[in-house]
Every structure is written in C-alpha cells, then in structure tokens.
C-alpha positions as CSV (number, residue, x, y, z in Angstrom):
1,M,74.1,87.3,78.6
2,K,73.7,88.8,75.2
3,I,73.7,92.6,74.8
4,K,72.3,93.8,71.5
5,L,74.2,96.8,70.1
6,D,72.4,97.1,66.8
7,T,69.5,94.7,65.9
8,D,70.7,94.6,62.3
9,S,74.4,94.2,62.7
10,F,76.3,92.8,65.7
11,S,76.1,91.7,69.4
12,I,78.4,91.3,72.3
13,I,78.0,87.7,73.6
14,G,79.0,86.3,77.0
15,D,77.8,85.2,80.3
16,S,81.0,84.8,82.4
17,P,81.6,86.8,85.5
18,Q,84.4,88.6,83.8
19,I,82.4,89.9,80.8
20,R,79.4,90.6,83.1
21,E,81.6,93.1,85.0
22,V,82.4,94.8,81.7
23,F,78.7,95.0,80.8
24,D,78.0,96.5,84.2
25,I,80.6,99.3,83.7
26,V,79.3,99.9,80.1
27,S,75.8,100.3,81.4
28,R,76.8,102.8,84.1
29,A,79.3,104.7,82.0
30,A,77.3,105.0,78.7
31,G,75.1,107.8,79.9
32,S,77.9,110.1,81.0
33,Q,80.1,112.4,79.0
34,S,83.4,111.2,80.6
35,T,86.2,109.9,78.6
36,V,86.7,106.1,78.7
37,M,90.0,104.2,78.2
38,I,89.5,100.6,77.1
39,Y,92.3,98.2,77.8
40,G,92.7,94.8,76.2
41,E,94.7,92.5,74.0
42,S,94.3,92.6,70.2
43,G,91.1,90.8,69.2
44,T,89.2,91.1,72.5
45,G,86.5,93.4,71.0
46,K,87.5,96.9,72.2
47,E,85.8,98.6,69.3
48,L,82.6,96.7,70.0
49,I,82.7,97.9,73.6
50,A,83.3,101.5,72.3
51,R,80.2,101.1,70.1
52,A,78.2,99.8,73.0
53,L,79.1,102.9,75.0
54,H,78.0,105.1,72.1
55,L,74.8,103.3,71.2
56,N,73.6,103.4,74.8
57,S,74.4,107.0,75.3
58,P,72.4,110.2,74.6
59,R,74.6,110.6,71.5
60,S,73.5,107.4,69.9
61,S,71.7,109.1,67.0
62,K,74.9,111.1,66.2
63,P,78.1,109.9,64.4
64,F,80.4,107.3,65.8
65,I,83.8,107.8,64.1
66,A,86.5,105.2,64.7
67,V,90.2,105.9,64.0
68,N,93.0,103.4,64.4
69,C,96.0,105.5,65.3
70,A,98.4,102.6,64.5
71,A,97.0,101.9,61.1
72,I,97.5,105.4,59.6
73,P,101.1,106.6,58.9
74,H,102.1,109.3,61.4
75,D,102.7,111.9,58.6
76,L,99.0,111.4,57.5
77,L,97.4,111.0,60.9
78,E,97.3,114.8,61.7
79,S,95.3,115.6,58.5
80,E,93.0,112.6,59.1
81,L,92.2,113.7,62.6
82,F,92.1,117.5,62.2
83,G,91.5,118.1,58.5
84,Y,93.1,120.9,56.5
85,E,92.4,124.1,54.6
86,K,92.8,124.5,50.8
87,G,96.3,125.5,49.9
88,S,97.8,124.6,53.3
89,F,100.3,122.3,51.7
90,T,101.1,120.8,48.2
91,G,98.1,118.7,47.1
92,A,95.6,120.4,49.4
93,V,93.3,121.5,46.5
94,N,90.2,121.6,48.7
95,N,89.2,122.0,52.3
96,R,89.0,118.7,54.1
97,I,87.0,118.0,57.3
98,G,88.9,115.8,59.8
99,R,87.6,112.8,61.7
100,I,87.3,114.7,64.9
101,E,85.1,117.4,63.3
102,L,83.0,114.7,61.6
103,A,82.3,113.2,65.0
104,N,80.8,116.6,66.2
105,Q,77.9,116.0,68.6
106,G,78.8,112.3,68.5
107,T,81.6,110.0,69.6
108,I,85.2,109.8,68.4
109,F,86.9,106.4,69.1
110,L,90.7,106.5,69.0
111,D,92.0,103.0,68.9
112,E,95.6,102.2,69.8
113,I,96.0,105.6,71.3
114,G,99.4,104.6,72.6
115,D,100.8,104.7,69.1
116,M,99.9,108.4,68.6
117,P,103.0,110.5,68.0
118,P,103.9,113.0,70.7
119,V,103.2,116.1,68.5
120,L,99.6,115.0,68.0
121,Q,99.2,114.1,71.7
122,V,99.7,117.8,72.4
123,K,97.0,118.8,69.9
124,L,94.6,116.2,71.3
125,L,95.2,117.5,74.8
126,R,94.1,120.9,73.6
127,V,91.0,119.4,72.0
128,L,90.0,117.9,75.4
129,A,90.8,121.1,77.3
130,E,89.4,123.7,75.0
131,R,86.8,121.7,73.0
132,E,87.9,123.2,69.8
133,I,90.2,122.1,66.9
134,D,92.4,123.9,64.4
135,R,92.6,122.5,60.9
136,I,96.0,122.4,59.3
137,G,96.5,125.8,57.7
138,G,93.4,127.2,59.3
139,T,93.3,130.7,60.8
140,K,90.5,130.2,63.3
141,S,89.5,127.6,65.8
142,I,86.4,125.4,65.3
143,P,84.3,124.6,68.4
144,I,83.3,120.9,68.7
145,D,81.1,118.8,71.0
146,I,82.4,115.3,71.2
147,R,82.8,112.4,73.5
148,V,86.2,110.8,73.4
149,I,86.7,107.0,73.9
150,T,90.2,105.5,73.5
151,A,91.6,102.0,73.5
152,T,95.1,100.5,73.8
153,H,96.8,97.1,74.2
154,R,99.9,98.9,75.6
155,N,100.7,99.7,79.2
156,L,100.6,103.5,79.0
157,E,102.1,104.0,82.5
158,V,105.3,102.2,81.2
159,A,105.1,104.4,78.0
160,I,104.9,107.5,80.2
161,E,108.1,106.4,82.1
162,K,109.9,106.0,78.8
163,G,108.7,109.4,77.6
164,Q,106.5,107.9,74.8
165,F,103.2,109.2,76.2
166,R,102.2,112.4,77.9
167,E,101.2,112.0,81.5
168,D,98.8,114.9,81.4
169,L,97.0,113.4,78.4
170,F,96.8,110.0,80.1
171,Y,95.0,111.5,83.1
172,R,92.5,113.2,80.9
173,L,91.8,110.0,78.9
174,N,91.8,107.6,81.8
175,I,88.9,108.9,83.7
176,I,86.9,105.7,83.4
177,P,89.3,102.7,82.8
178,L,87.7,99.6,81.4
179,N,89.6,96.3,81.1
180,I,88.5,93.7,78.6
181,P,89.6,90.2,79.7
182,P,91.3,88.0,77.1
183,L,89.3,85.0,75.9
184,R,91.5,82.6,77.9
185,E,90.2,84.2,81.1
186,R,86.6,83.7,80.2
187,K,86.5,80.1,79.0
188,T,82.8,79.6,79.8
189,D,82.0,82.1,77.0
190,I,83.9,80.1,74.4
191,P,81.0,77.6,73.6
192,L,78.6,80.6,73.3
193,L,80.9,82.5,71.0
194,A,81.8,79.4,68.9
195,N,78.2,78.5,68.3
196,H,77.3,82.1,67.5
197,F,80.1,82.2,64.8
198,L,79.1,78.7,63.6
199,K,75.5,80.0,63.1
200,Q,76.9,82.9,61.1
201,C,79.0,80.7,58.9
202,N,76.5,77.9,58.2
203,G,74.6,79.7,55.4
204,S,72.7,77.7,52.8
205,S,75.0,74.6,52.9
206,T,74.5,71.7,55.2
207,P,74.7,73.1,58.7
208,K,77.6,72.0,60.7
209,T,77.9,71.3,64.4
210,I,80.8,71.1,66.9
211,S,81.1,67.9,68.8
212,D,81.4,67.9,72.6
213,E,84.9,66.5,72.3
214,A,86.0,69.2,69.8
215,M,84.4,71.9,72.0
216,S,86.3,70.7,75.0
217,V,89.5,71.2,73.0
218,L,88.5,74.7,71.9
219,V,87.7,75.6,75.5
220,N,91.1,74.6,76.7
221,Y,93.1,76.3,73.9
222,S,94.7,79.7,74.9
223,W,93.4,81.7,71.9
224,P,96.3,84.2,71.7
225,G,94.3,86.1,69.0
226,N,91.2,86.2,71.2
227,I,87.7,86.5,69.8
228,R,88.9,87.5,66.4
229,E,91.0,84.3,66.2
230,L,88.0,82.2,67.3
231,A,85.7,83.7,64.7
232,N,88.3,83.1,61.9
233,F,89.0,79.6,63.2
234,V,85.3,78.6,63.2
235,E,84.9,79.9,59.6
236,R,87.9,77.8,58.6
237,M,86.5,74.7,60.2
238,V,83.1,75.1,58.5
239,V,84.8,75.3,55.1
240,L,87.5,72.6,55.5
241,S,86.1,70.0,57.9
242,I,84.8,66.7,56.6
243,G,81.2,65.8,57.4
244,S,78.6,67.8,59.2
245,N,80.0,67.4,62.7
246,I,83.4,69.0,63.6
247,T,85.4,66.5,65.7
248,P,88.9,66.6,67.2
249,R,90.1,64.9,64.0
250,D,89.2,68.1,62.1
251,L,91.2,70.4,64.4
252,P,94.8,71.5,63.6
253,D,97.8,70.4,65.6
254,K,98.2,74.0,66.9
255,V,94.9,73.6,68.8
256,L,95.1,69.9,69.7
257,G,98.7,70.3,71.1
258,E,97.8,72.7,73.9
259,V,95.2,70.6,75.7
260,P,96.7,69.2,79.0
261,K,96.3,65.4,78.9
262,E,94.5,65.3,82.3
263,K,91.7,67.4,80.7
264,W,91.3,65.2,77.6
265,T,88.0,63.3,77.1
266,P,88.1,59.5,76.6
267,L,87.7,60.0,72.9
268,E,90.6,62.5,72.8
269,K,92.8,60.0,74.7
270,E,91.9,57.4,72.1
271,L,92.9,59.7,69.3
272,E,96.1,60.9,71.1
273,L,98.5,59.4,68.6
274,E,96.5,60.0,65.4
275,G,95.6,63.5,66.6
276,N,99.2,64.5,67.0
277,P,101.2,64.0,63.8
278,A,104.4,64.9,65.6
279,Q,103.9,62.0,68.1
280,M,102.9,59.7,65.2
281,L,106.1,60.6,63.3
282,Q,108.2,60.1,66.4
283,Q,106.6,56.7,67.0
284,S,107.1,55.7,63.4
285,L,110.7,56.7,63.6
286,K,111.2,54.5,66.6
287,Q,109.4,51.5,65.0
288,S,110.5,51.5,61.4
289,F,113.2,54.0,60.6
290,H,116.8,54.0,61.6
291,V,119.4,56.6,60.7
292,G,123.0,55.9,61.3
293,I,124.5,59.1,62.6
294,P,128.0,59.7,61.0
295,D,130.8,61.2,63.0
296,E,130.2,64.6,61.3
297,G,126.6,64.6,62.4
298,I,123.3,65.1,60.5
299,N,120.8,67.8,59.9
300,L,118.0,66.5,62.1
301,K,115.3,68.9,60.7
302,K,116.0,68.0,57.1
303,T,116.2,64.3,57.9
304,V,112.8,64.3,59.6
305,E,111.3,66.4,56.8
306,D,112.7,64.0,54.2
307,F,111.2,61.0,55.9
308,E,107.9,62.8,56.5
309,K,107.8,63.7,52.8
310,E,108.4,60.1,51.8
311,L,105.5,58.9,54.1
312,L,103.1,61.5,52.6
313,I,104.0,60.7,49.0
314,E,103.7,56.9,49.7
315,A,100.3,57.4,51.2
316,L,99.1,59.6,48.3
317,E,100.4,57.2,45.7
318,K,98.7,54.3,47.6
319,T,95.4,56.1,47.5
320,G,95.6,57.5,43.9
321,W,96.4,61.0,45.3
322,V,92.9,61.2,46.9
323,K,93.7,63.5,49.9
324,N,90.8,62.4,52.1
325,K,91.9,58.7,51.8
326,A,95.6,59.6,52.3
327,A,94.7,61.6,55.4
328,T,92.8,58.6,56.8
329,L,95.6,56.2,56.0
330,L,98.0,58.5,57.9
331,N,95.5,59.1,60.8
332,L,95.6,62.8,60.0
333,N,92.8,65.3,59.5
334,R,92.6,66.5,55.9
335,T,93.4,70.2,56.8
336,T,96.7,69.1,58.4
337,L,97.6,67.0,55.4
338,V,96.9,69.9,53.0
339,E,99.0,72.2,55.2
340,K,101.9,69.7,55.2
341,L,101.7,69.3,51.4
342,K,102.0,73.0,51.0
343,K,104.8,73.3,53.4
344,L,106.8,70.5,51.8
345,K,105.9,71.6,48.3
346,I,104.4,68.2,47.4
347,T,102.3,68.2,44.2
348,N,100.7,65.6,42.1
349,P,103.1,64.7,39.3
350,A,100.2,63.6,37.1
C-alpha cells in the first residue's frame, strides 16, 4: 500500500499488516479535531504520519508547523513556541510571533514532547484548555484555533511516575494514541522501502539494483535506526558499491554479521568466510600466525590490529595500492577495506 501525502514531495510506503493498521487509524482520525499522540522509535517516520493526519484533514490548506522540543534549548523553547513582545527582555527589539500562533487554523506538531520542560508543560496545558496563548511580555491573551499532534519515543507513563511529565497534560494529549512499529517488526516492507530509496538515489548515473541475496540480508537486519537508517544505507551503497548490482559482498560487516546462519541463502553460505572479515582474520591467525604469549601477557587488541595492519599493507603493496584489487585479494568488499584503512590510519606512502 502506498499513501500519497503530497504528489510533489513524499509518500508513506508499506503493505505489512502493522503499517496497514497505522494507515487505518490515520484515515479515521484525520477528519477529527482530537489531539493525537504518536509513539515510535527514532527514525520510524513519526513526522510523516503527523503530516498525513494534517493533509487528510479539513485543515489541509492551512499551516502545518513542526517543532522538535528536544532540538531547541530549553531557555529558547518558550519564545519559539509562544513568541514575545518588543522590549520584553534584552534583545527583543521587535515583536515575534511564536510557532503556535503561526499554526493558527492549522496544525502544530510537537515532536519529542517528552523533552518539554515542566514550566512549558503548564503553559501548553493552558493552550489546550483555553485555546489562547500569551506571548512573553504580552498584556493580553491571543485566541487561537489549532489542532495539536505530538510525538515521543519515551514512555510518558514512566516519566509521569518520575515527576518529569504532567499527568493532566498527558491525558489531554493522549486522546488518540498511535503506535508506529519499528522497521524490524514490519520486515515485509523492507524490500518496498529499499527499492523506493534506490529509485530516488539512482539519478542520471547507471541505475543500480539490489540482488536477491543482498535483499535477504537487508530483510534480516534489525535496523536500529529504522527507516531513516535504511534510506541512508541505500544511498551509501549506491555511491560506494562496485558494479551495477549490489550484492552481499558490497554490504558492511555490521549488516552481514546479524543474519542468522539458518536464514542464509546458498550464495551467502558460500561467501561466509570472505563476507565476514573477523572470521577471515581468525582463520588466518589459526593457519599462519602464531604469537608466543609471555608470562606477563599481551595486549590482544593491539596484537590483532598490528597483524591486520600488516595484512592490509601487504595486499595494497602487492596490488600497487589499487584498493579494488586489494579488497578482492583479501576477500573484502571495497567499503570495508576503506573503513579499515581509515580506522588503522593506513595511507599510501607514495
């Protein structure tokens, strides 16, 4: 299922039962004036869902104003939200309209609401109750007509118990709770999303594709950064992968290392040793490298790093410092080789 939010900008993509449930709640809640609390991990697309609620509402032609409460210093957040009057404090040389007032007749989206300081929670509670705001230094209240949508990755009920979030504000904001599942819980959407991002990144250069084997690896990775991490990862692979088809050899160890062996394809099993540099190094150590351990012991990390550095330099010297050839000689993908060279500070002496 693909829900268009704005034909010229962005879409929400997915067909899993988990995301279909989200779409269903959005379609039913969009037309109401009720506050919505969106829950989800970082990178799951909470702001996209908030925009979907706005663009499918009677307020769609009016402003949608997004504020990340965690990104703005607490001492500036009040003036950002509520605005101020000229002369109300040093530096206030003109009147300033706050974000809430800018959203009048439209929607205000307060992301990471759990990070809002308690003093502003009180002021927001008054906005919800009285439908009016007071600018800093102002002498009269300003009526407003807004819909409030909030989002958080925190457990606000725990925050309430710790005295970090007001219980009365929570109940006003949590009228319609909406949970966005993490990407690891909607694995069937990963190929749809990966190919969507691939299409966005392909541009005018030779278009790239993702092999079935590589896609299987992506589906089984946990994606702790969720959709944002997947989008950034696809862009990285388009830029750094060799050839027009992205294969398991192009994927970094971080992604390859998480796939359970019982879920590997025959090709991935064939590439097991060469696809996992840590295993390759371990095997090499067993076969051709022996370190006598003195009575006082050794620094294992430094010893392994020194040997790895020797192998990398030998491969580079053998191939004339051509990284593609050195990576092939070591059964590494090029991106992994480049990362190791940076980490170990290996540079061409020529």
